[in-house]
C-alpha positions in Angstrom: 10.2 6.9 4.3 8.8 3.4 4.8 11.3 0.6 4.8 11.1 -3.2 5.4 14.0 -4.8 7.3 13.7 -8.6 7.0 11.2 -9.0 9.9 10.5 -5.4 10.9 9.1 -2.4 9.2 9.8 1.3 10.0 7.9 4.4 9.2 8.4 7.9 10.5 6.0 9.0 13.3 5.1 12.2 11.4 4.0 10.1 8.4 1.8 8.0 10.7 0.2 11.2 12.1 -0.5 12.4 8.6 -2.0 9.1 7.5 -4.3 9.2 10.5 -5.7 12.5 9.4 -6.9 11.2 6.0 -10.7 11.2 6.2 -11.4 9.7 2.7 -10.1 6.2 3.7 -12.4 3.5 4.9 -11.6 0.8 7.4 -11.1 -1.7 4.5 -8.6 0.7 2.9 -6.5 0.6 6.1 -6.6 -3.2 6.2 -5.2 -3.2 2.6 -2.7 -0.6 3.6 -1.4 -2.6 6.5 -1.3 -5.7 4.4 0.8 -3.9 1.8 3.2 -2.8 4.5 4.4 -6.4 4.5 5.2 -6.3 0.8 6.0 -2.9 -0.5 8.5 -0.2 0.5 9.3 3.4 -0.3 12.2 2.7 -2.7 11.4 0.2 -5.4 8.1 -0.5 -7.2 6.8 -4.0 -6.8 4.0 -5.9 -8.5 1.1 -7.0 -6.5 -1.8 -9.4 -7.1 -5.3 -8.0 -6.3 -6.6 -11.6 -6.3 -3.9 -12.7 -3.8 -4.6 -9.8 -1.5 -8.3 -10.4 -1.7 -7.9 -14.0 -0.7 -5.5 -13.3 2.1 -7.7 -10.6 3.6 -11.0 -12.5 2.8 -12.2 -9.5 0.6 -13.7 -9.3 -2.8 -11.1 -8.5 -5.5 -13.1 -5.5 -6.7 -13.0 -4.1 -3.1 -9.3 -4.5 -3.0 -9.0 -2.6 -6.4 -11.2 0.2 -5.0 -9.1 0.4 -1.8 -5.9 0.6 -3.7 -7.4 3.3 -5.8 -8.2 5.3 -2.7 -4.7 4.8 -1.4 -3.4 6.2 -4.7 -5.8 9.1 -4.5 -4.6 9.8 -1.0 -1.0 9.7 -2.4 0.0 6.9 0.0 1.1 4.7 -2.8 2.2 5.5 -6.3 2.2 3.5 -9.6 5.7 3.2 -11.2 7.4 1.1 -13.8 11.0 0.1 -14.0 13.2 -2.4 -15.8 11.8 -5.2 -13.7 8.2 -4.3 -13.0 5.5 -2.7 -15.2 2.8 -0.7 -13.3 4.2 -1.7 -9.9 3.5 0.0 -6.6 5.6 1.6 -3.9 4.8 3.7 -0.8 5.0 7.5 -1.1 5.7 8.1 2.6 
């Protein structure tokens, strides 16, 4: 499971090995994934702003949307809603 601890993040080594074997992801998708690692975790869905991510990574918003779609297709992130967030994201590893 992926967790954020104030200034550090942890992920199981086996999860990293599995992620490295995904052949459908592009370099840009990994950039978005690493960026999300500073914001999401594996417990609670959180909302994200495509526009904000695009600006921070100097990418086009549509490219960020496509990358997040590929991360969902690869089952690295899932879309969830809860009492605080509608259509939020969380990690699935």
